[in-house]
N, C-alpha and C positions, 0 to 999 in steps of 0.2 A: 646510662642511658634511663631517663626517667619512667619508670611502670606506671606509679600511682601521683593523685593527686591529693593535695591534700584541697580542705576549706579555703585556706586564704590562698593557695595557688591557682584555684576556679576562681573566687574573685579578684586576684590582680589581672587576671587572663580576662576576665567579663570587664573590669575596667580599664584595660587596653583594646577593650573591644570596641569599648563606648566611645575611647580617641580615637580610634581608626576611625571610625562610625562617623563623626564630627566632620573629623579631615576628609573623609572621600567626601561625604554629604557639599561639600562646599569646592570640593574641585570638579566632583561632575557635574554641580550644578550651574557653574562655570563654565564649562562644557556644554552640556545642555542650551542653557542661554546661549552662548556664540553662536552654534550651530542654526539655533532656532531664528536668531537675528541675521545673521549671514543669509540663511535661504530665503528669509523676505527680499534683502538689499539683491541680490541677484534674480528673484521673481522679476524684481521691477526692473532690471536692464535688461533682462532678457525680452517684455516688454517692449521698450522702449529703444530696445537693439532692431525690430521687425520695421522700423522705419528713418533708421539709421545706417547705413554700412560701415561707417570709421570705428562707431560702438562695436557691431557685428566683430570688426578684424580685430579692436581692440582687449575683446572676450576672449576669442579664439589664440591673442599670443596671451595672453594672462595665463589662459586655460596650459596650455604651452609649459611656460615658466614654475606654475605650478606646481606639475607633474614633475617634473626635473627634482622642485624643489623635493617633495615627497620621495621622489626615488632617492636623493644622497640620506634623506631619513633614515628611509628602508633600508638603503646599504648598508648605511655604518649600524642598524640594527634589528637586522633581518626580525628579530619576534615580534615588532609592533604592525607586521602586516596582518593582513584580513580583520576578524572579528578580536582576537585574543583568549577567545576562552579554549581552546584549541591548548594554546601556550600554558594555559592556567592550572588544564587536569593535567599536564603533565607534569610543571612544576611541583602540586602537591602530589603525584604519584613517587615522587623522587625520579622523575626520569629527564630533568630540564633543569638548570640553577639561572637565571635571571637576574641581572643587575636591576635594581629598583630604578633608579634616579635615570638613566637612560631612556629606557621604556616608556616612564613617568612622564617626561616631558615629550617626548618624539609621539608619541600617541596621542598627547591631547594636544598637539600642534599638527602632527599630520593627519588626525581624524577631522578635525576643522575644515583644514585644507581641501580635505576630500570629500565631504558630507556636506559641508557647507553650501557649495555650489547645487547642490542636489541632486548630488547621486545617489540612486538608490540604493541607497546603505541604513542600515540604524546607527544610534546612537547607544546603546545597549552591552553589544559585545565590550565596544572600546571601553565603556564605562565601569563594565567588567574589571578587566585590566587595568585599567586605572586605579580603581580601590585595591584589587588584589596587591598592586605596586605598594600602592602608602602601607597596607597591613604588614610587606613584608618591609618597608622602610622604619615604621614605627616599632616593630621587631630588631632591627638592628640599633634603636635608639635607646630599646630598653633592655638592649642583650638577651632578648627573646627571638634569636638568629640563627636556631641550629634547630635541627629533629622536631616534634612533635608541634611546640610553643609555639615554631614558625611557621609550620602549618594551618595552625588554627586562625592567628594571624591573618596571614593569607588567605584562608577560608572566609573570615569574615569580615576583610575588605571587599572582596567579588559580593556577597552577600549586601555589601550597605553599596557597589557601586550601581546595580540593579536596582537597588529599594530607590535610591536618586534619581537612578534615571526614568523610573513609568512610576515615582509615587507608590512604591507597592513594596512594603517592607517583608508581609510575611511571605509572600511568592520569593525576593529579595533569598530568605534563608531558604527556604524549600527546594529553591533551586541549586543554592551549592549543597545540601544534602543528598538531592536526587539523583542531578546531572554531573557537580563537577568534583564534591567530593564521595560520591558512591558510597556514603556510608554515617547512619542514622547515630550518630557518638553523641552524649548526651553535652560534652563537654562543647563539640563544634555547633553544636544546634543552642545552646546558651549564649555564647560567644559570639556566633552570627547572627543570633534574633538582635540582640543588647546593637551590635553593629548596626544592623540594618535601619532599627527604630528610631536611632539619636543620625542616621543620616538622611533619614525619610524629615525629621522632623525640620533640619536644617533645608532641604528640598521645599517643604509645605513654606515654609518662611519666606523663600525665594519667589515660590510659582504660585502662592494660592492652594487651598484648599478642596480647590474643583478638580473631580476625576481626571484624569489626561485621555480617555474615548469616553465621553458620555454620551453614547449612542441612545437618542429617544425614542423610546417605544411606549405602545398602547397597550398590549393586553399580554400577557403571559399564554404561553405556548400551550394549549387545551391536549390532555392525554391520547385523546384521540387523532391527534396529529401525529403524537410519536413517532407511525413508523416513516415520517421524512427524517426523523433523526437517524435511523439505520442506513435511508437510502444514502444520505449525505455522507454520512459516515463515509461510505463504502466510496464513495466519487473524492472524499476529500483522502483517504489513503492510497488509492491510486494517483492523485497527483501528486500528493505526497512521497511516494518513491517516485516518480518523475523527479520531483524536484531534487532528490540527494544522489541520483543516477546525475542526472546535469548539473549538478553541484562540484560534483566529486571530481569530475569528465575536465571543466574550464581548465584547469591549469594546462592540461594535455592538449587541450585547442591555445590557447594562449602562446605556447608554446612553439607555434606553429607558426607565429608573425617572424620568429628568428629575433624578436624582442629583449634585452636581457629583463630579467625577471623583474627587479625592482623599478624599472621601467613603464612598466607595461599599461599602467596608469595612465598615460597618457590616450592612450583609446578611449575609455570612458568620458575623462573630461573632456576633449574635444568632442563628444557625441553630444556631449549635455545641451549644451550652445544653439545646435539646432532644435535637439527636443524642448529644451526652455522655453524656444521663440517659439514654438506649435500648442504645446502642452505647460504654461506656467503654473497653473494650478495642479500638476498630476504628477510634478517630479519632487523627488526628496523622496525620506522614509516612507511616509503616506500616513501620517495622520490626519492629515484632511483628508485625503481621499476618505477614509476609512469614516469619520463625519461626516461625511456630503454623499455617500452611496447612496442614499435612501434620496435625495434629493438630486439623483440627476435621471429621475424617469425611469419607466419600465421599459426603456429598449437593450431587449436583448446584444442589438449587432456590434452600440457602443462598450457595455458591460464587455463580451468577447472581446473585442479590441484592448480595453483597458486590460483585461488579465494579459492577453498576450504581452503587450506593452510592457507590463509591470513585471512580466515575467523573463521575459528577454532580455529587457534592460539592467534587471538586477540580480541577472547570472553575470551579464559582460563586467559589471559594476563590481562584483565579488571578488568572483572569477580572476580580474585583474593584480588583485593581492593588496590593492590599497588598504590601509590600513579604517574601517567600518563592519560594520554587522550584517548578521541576516535576520535578526529576532522580530526588527520592526517590520523590513520586508514581508517575511513570512506569514504573522497578523496579519498583513494589509491582502497578502493577495488568497488567505481564508478565508477574511472579511467578502472581496468581491466573489468566490466559488461560493458564497453562501448568498450573497444578492442574487449573481443568474440563474439557482438553484430556484430564489424565491419567485424569481418574475417568473421562471417558465413553469413552476407549480400554478402557477396565479393565472398565465395564461390556457394552459389545460383543463381549467376549471380545479383544482383537486389541494388549494391553499391562497387564503384568502390576501391579498397585496400587502395586506398592514401587518402580516407575521412577518415584512422580509428584514425589520429592524432586527429582531432576535434570530433569523437564521445568520444576521452578516454577526453577532456575538457570539451564536453558537460556534457558528465554523472558523471561527478566528482562533478559541480554544482546541478544537477538534485537529484543525491543521498544523499548529507549533507542536499537539503531543504525541501525532503520528510520528513527525519529522525528527523531535528531537529527543522520542522516545520517553518523556518526562512528564505522562498526564496529570499527575497531583501540581506539578507551578503551573501546566496552561490551565486548569479550572480555578486556579486562584489565582492566579497573577492574572486574567479576563476578567475575572471578579472584581477585585481592586481596582483595575483600570475603569470599568463602568461601573465601580459607585453602587455596585444594587446584591444583593443574597439570592434576588427571585430566580436566580439561573441557574441556578447550582445541579437541580435533576438533569435537566437537557446539556448542561456541558458536560456531566458525567454523560452522559448515556452517549453523543456525540463524540465525545473523545474516545470513549475505550472501544467502540465500535470501530474509528481511525488507527488505533494504534494496534486491534487485534487484525484487521488488513493488511498493513506495513509488515508485522511482524510476520504475516503467513507469506508475503514476497521477499523474506529475510532481509530486511531492511535493518540496517545498523544506528543507533545514535549517530545523527548527524556530526556531534561535536567532536564523539570520539575516533568515528570514521577519520576526521579532519586532523585528529590528533596522529593518528595513526601513520601519517603521512609527512611526518614536521623530521627535521635533521636534528636528531639530537646530537648533545654531546656527548661523545664516547671519553674523553677527558678528564670531564667533571667526574662521568661515573668512575671512571681507574682510580679518580683521586678519594673519590669519597670512602671506596669500596674495603676501605683502611680503618671504617667505623662500623659501628652497629647503632642499630636505629629503632625503633619504634614503631610496631607494625599492627593494626585490630581489626579483627572481623566476626563482623555479626552470622551467629546460628541463625539461620531463619527454621520456619518451619516446612518440614519434610526435607530438610536437610539430611544426607547419605551420612553424617555422624551424628546427629542426634540419637540419644539413647545408646550411643558408646563410652564405654571408657578407654581413658588418656593412652591405656597400653595397648589398644587393642587398632589406636587407628595412625592407620601410615602415613605418617607427616616427613614431608621431606628434611633428611637428615644435617641441612648445613641449615635449620631454624631452632628455635628454644622456646619451648612455652613458659612463659615466667607469670602469667594470671590470666583466673576468671572472672569474669563479671557476673553474675546473678543479679537483677535490679543496679542496689544500690549497695552491694554488698560484695568485698574481692577477697576470693575462694582462691587458697595456696593452691599450685596444678599440683595431684601426683598420679602416679601409673592408676590409682581406684577411682582417681574421679571422675562423676559420670559427667558427659555434657550438655546440656540440654536444649531445645528450640528457646529464644528467647538470650541464650546468654555471649559475652562478649571476650573471645580470645582475643589473647596480648602476648605475639611473639616479640622475639629478638630476633633480628634479619642483617644479615650485612647491608650497609645502605647502597650499595652501588649494586645489588641485586636484588633493592626492594621492591620494583616494577614486576619484573618476572614473577619472583615470589610470591606477592600478591596474586599475579592473572593465577599461578599456578594453584593456589591455595583455594581463591575461589572457586573457582575450575571443579577440584576434588570437597573441601567440604559443603560447600551450596549443591550441588547432582543432588538431584530429586532421587531417593529411593526406588 
């Protein structure tokens, strides 16, 4: 088991991360392009079907066949279901072992067939899983397919996937550290950043330099209107908690249909035909909806109807378990809530309507921050997506308020909550229990072991402290080694118990004194 990494090994992993980024950028760009063009084709077909009964019937038959094909793909590899982010988190936590090639091609095909017709699903979660699968595949090819090296490459692939999906490399790396890997390890950070930047170069070559969500705005929000951020943050927090509750309830609701889990996608795929015929410009992940929100006028009834439509059908889409994510739909719902708030306040005479675009941008970050419990990722992601640094302060205020509201309501990070519901492979855990693995834990300010000697810390008996990092310096742990905030402790643990031991150590080490 590797405890320390030489400079040459770090360089090698970084170069492998660049390779992962290039491959992930190419695959995710094809995935993104295929979904965008499929959606345009289907929008045209839905419009044409308004006056053509046979085309309507043909579309319904096509959707049933698509649902059967996607169901076969899911039945063959259940872990392509949903966004894929919970599966990546479980894999990095040592709770799950996935076969990268079946995940890669099945998620690619299944994702296009599910998202392309216009289901209210995002490409970003699947892109993260596609990138993680490519990272694992590169690890197999370079024989970095065990332990920490494999996890670093999987994490870098996940970062590359998000970077290519949104053209947001910094957010891609930050998301891996804050939400997926839960560890600001320098090795993971550098490799993920290298991979994300490489993937973004490919995406920019394919899609150009224009930001993904270039929402136009005229003025920056003055300080005298910042109280709106607090009110809107509370609303977003309440709506975010509702989103979490309903999302986690959908599998139980779908089970009442008596349909096998792998074929439940037939419901949203059939429903998308009448929806597409009625509202062809409002279907899909929601990019165009966000860009056109300020052009829909100041009709509160329309915006409230749009919110209800997007919320309900996004739940139907994601709850069915077809390959597709909630990343972009969350941003979309946040933007609509921001628009509703701006129009309401404008009609009450409390806010000029020309700040609607500002609140649309801010609310996207706030809604994602509170649902995912990843505020830094939310702030950076929206900043990169809109292509402007002028919103950092209001983005931070709104994200913080919304995060605190969900925290007070005992809301857990949505991807972590979804991970807890996965069916983990006990056979894999039994098999790897014959081996040891490396586990690194950061010590935060306020930790219960900050300022204590190692001999005085009641670590679990089945682990071994093998190294302490203080900055770039490695300390050989002894009984009289003093632990300080900012240190990183490396443990040797049983590979099969890695996830359980990690949770136990987190609860013990980073409990506040």
